[in-house]
C-alpha positions in Angstrom: 15.7 18.4 17.5 14.3 15.0 16.7 11.0 14.9 14.8 8.3 12.7 16.0 4.9 11.5 14.8 1.9 12.9 16.6 -0.5 10.8 18.7 -3.0 10.3 15.9 -6.3 8.6 15.1 -7.1 7.8 11.5 -10.7 6.9 10.5 -11.8 5.1 7.4 -15.3 3.9 6.6 -14.8 0.6 8.4 -11.7 1.1 10.6 -10.2 3.4 13.3 -6.4 3.4 13.5 -5.3 4.7 16.9 -2.5 4.3 19.5 -2.4 1.0 21.3 -3.8 1.1 24.9 -4.0 -1.2 27.9 -7.4 -2.5 26.9 -5.8 -4.1 23.8 -3.5 -6.4 25.8 -5.6 -9.7 25.6 -6.5 -9.3 21.9 -2.9 -8.3 21.0 -1.5 -11.3 22.7 -3.9 -13.6 21.0 -3.2 -12.1 17.6 0.5 -12.4 17.9 0.4 -16.1 18.8 -1.0 -16.9 15.4 0.9 -19.4 13.2 1.2 -16.9 10.3 2.5 -14.1 12.5 5.1 -16.5 14.0 6.2 -17.7 10.5 6.7 -14.3 8.9 7.8 -12.0 11.8 10.3 -12.0 14.6 7.6 -11.6 17.2 8.8 -13.8 20.1 6.8 -17.0 20.7 4.8 -17.6 22.7 3.7 -14.0 23.0 2.3 -13.4 26.4 0.1 -10.7 27.9 3.2 -9.5 29.7 4.9 -9.1 26.3 1.8 -7.2 25.0 1.8 -4.9 28.0 5.5 -4.1 27.5 4.9 -3.4 23.8 2.0 -1.1 24.6 3.3 0.6 27.7 7.0 0.9 26.9 8.2 -0.1 23.4 5.7 1.8 21.3 5.9 5.1 23.2 9.7 4.9 23.2 9.7 4.4 19.4 7.5 7.4 18.8 9.3 9.6 21.3 12.7 8.8 19.7 11.3 9.6 16.3 11.9 6.1 14.9 8.3 5.2 14.2 4.7 4.8 15.2 2.6 1.8 16.2 -1.2 2.0 15.6 -4.0 -0.4 16.6 -6.3 -1.2 13.8 -9.9 -1.5 15.1 -13.3 -2.1 13.6 -15.3 1.2 13.6 -18.6 -0.5 14.6 -17.4 -3.1 17.1 -14.1 -1.4 18.3 -12.6 -4.9 18.1 -8.8 -5.0 17.6 -8.2 -6.6 14.2 -4.6 -5.7 13.5 -1.6 -3.4 13.9 0.2 -1.0 11.5 3.8 -0.1 12.2 6.1 2.6 10.9 9.8 2.1 11.6 13.3 3.1 10.5 12.0 6.6 9.9 14.3 9.1 8.2 13.0 12.6 8.8 15.5 14.3 6.5 14.6 12.1 3.6 10.9 12.0 4.7 10.8 8.2 4.4 9.7 5.4 6.6 9.1 1.6 6.5 5.5 0.3 6.8 4.4 -3.1 8.0 1.0 -4.6 9.0 -0.3 -7.6 10.9 -3.9 -8.7 10.7 -5.5 -11.1 13.2 -6.5 -14.5 11.9 -10.1 -13.8 12.7 -10.2 -10.7 10.6 -8.4 -11.8 7.4 -10.1 -11.9 4.1 -11.9 -8.6 4.7 -9.4 -6.2 3.0 -8.5 -4.6 6.3 -4.7 -4.7 5.7 -5.1 -2.8 2.4 -7.5 -0.3 3.9 -5.4 0.4 6.9 -2.1 0.6 4.9 -3.6 2.9 2.3 -5.1 5.2 5.0 -1.8 5.4 6.7 0.0 6.2 3.4 -2.5 8.9 2.6 -2.0 10.4 6.0 1.8 10.2 5.7 1.9 11.8 2.2 -0.8 14.4 3.0 -0.5 15.5 6.6 3.1 14.6 7.3 4.5 15.5 3.8 6.5 12.2 3.5 8.0 11.4 0.1 8.6 7.6 0.3 7.2 4.6 2.1 9.0 1.3 1.9 7.7 -2.2 2.5 9.6 -5.5 2.7 7.9 -8.8 2.2 9.3 -12.3 2.5 9.6 -14.0 -0.8 6.9 -16.6 -0.1 4.5 -14.3 1.9 2.1 -13.9 -1.0 -0.7 -12.4 1.2 1.6 -9.5 2.2 2.7 -9.0 -1.4 -0.9 -8.8 -2.5 -1.5 -6.0 0.0 1.5 -4.1 -1.3 0.3 -4.4 -4.9 -3.2 -3.5 -4.1 -2.3 -0.1 -2.5 -0.1 0.8 -5.5 3.4 -0.2 -4.4 6.1 -0.7 -7.0 8.5 -3.7 -6.6 12.1 -2.4 -6.6 14.1 -5.6 -6.3 15.1 -8.4 -4.2 17.4 -8.5 -1.1 18.8 -12.0 -1.5 19.0 -14.1 1.7 18.2 -11.1 3.8 15.1 -12.4 5.6 14.7 -14.9 8.3 11.3 -16.7 8.3 10.3 -19.4 10.7 9.1 -23.0 10.2 7.3 -25.2 12.6 9.1 -28.5 13.2 7.7 -31.9 14.0 8.3 -31.5 17.7 6.3 -28.3 17.7 9.2 -25.8 18.0 10.2 -23.2 15.5 13.3 -23.2 13.4 14.8 -20.3 11.3 14.7 -20.5 7.5 16.6 -18.0 5.4 14.8 -16.5 2.4 14.7 -13.3 0.3 13.1 -9.9 0.9 11.1 -8.3 -1.8 11.5 -4.5 -1.5 8.5 -2.3 -2.4 8.1 1.4 -2.5 5.2 3.8 -2.5 5.5 7.5 -3.6 2.8 10.1 -3.4 2.1 9.9 -7.2 1.6 6.1 -6.9 -1.6 6.7 -5.0 -3.4 8.1 -8.1 -4.7 4.8 -9.3 -5.4 3.3 -5.9 -7.4 6.4 -4.7 -10.1 5.6 -7.2 -10.0 1.8 -6.5 -10.2 2.0 -2.7 -11.3 5.6 -1.9 -14.9 4.7 -1.1 -13.8 2.3 1.7 -10.6 4.0 2.7 -11.1 7.8 2.6 -9.7 8.9 6.0 -10.1 11.5 8.6 -7.3 12.2 11.0 -7.6 13.4 14.5 -4.3 14.7 16.0 -3.4 14.6 19.7 -5.4 11.4 20.4 -6.1 10.7 24.1 
């Protein structure tokens, strides 16, 4: 039988990570139309509210049900504003490994939300879900994403040469593909020992299963 992630809510001091819902459509669409998101991800551009509705209502539930991954909204605890998304994908339940990625809205960058959300997700995966490996892949020039990986304790394992397609805005306003390298990072349970002390005060989490 295929294993699946539970419907989960993870709370930190500043954030709540929870399943995406219909109320997130406008903010999700606005977030995904950002220039940095377009440059470093394969999110289709322009990203419409219809696209956001499909992601929330069909894509994300299908990924979780099939056991491939989990999509979580990252929201501010006080304002409930959507500030990002954390995704788990390519999950191997036998190896107990998954790939983690994160997107933070332009209006919420610089607050440490990506690190806080990623660390809380990792703590939940290693603690509640008994996972043994988390993998991250960052484009060679995406220094912001690399800083998040380093901050939560990830170890750089090597480079996948020419394995990533980034996107560059052309003079006529369209996007063109640009090939670059992927830097591969891994996080194991023992790697959290140092980051726990550094970020524990802001990222200690409480999980609530069977979120409705």
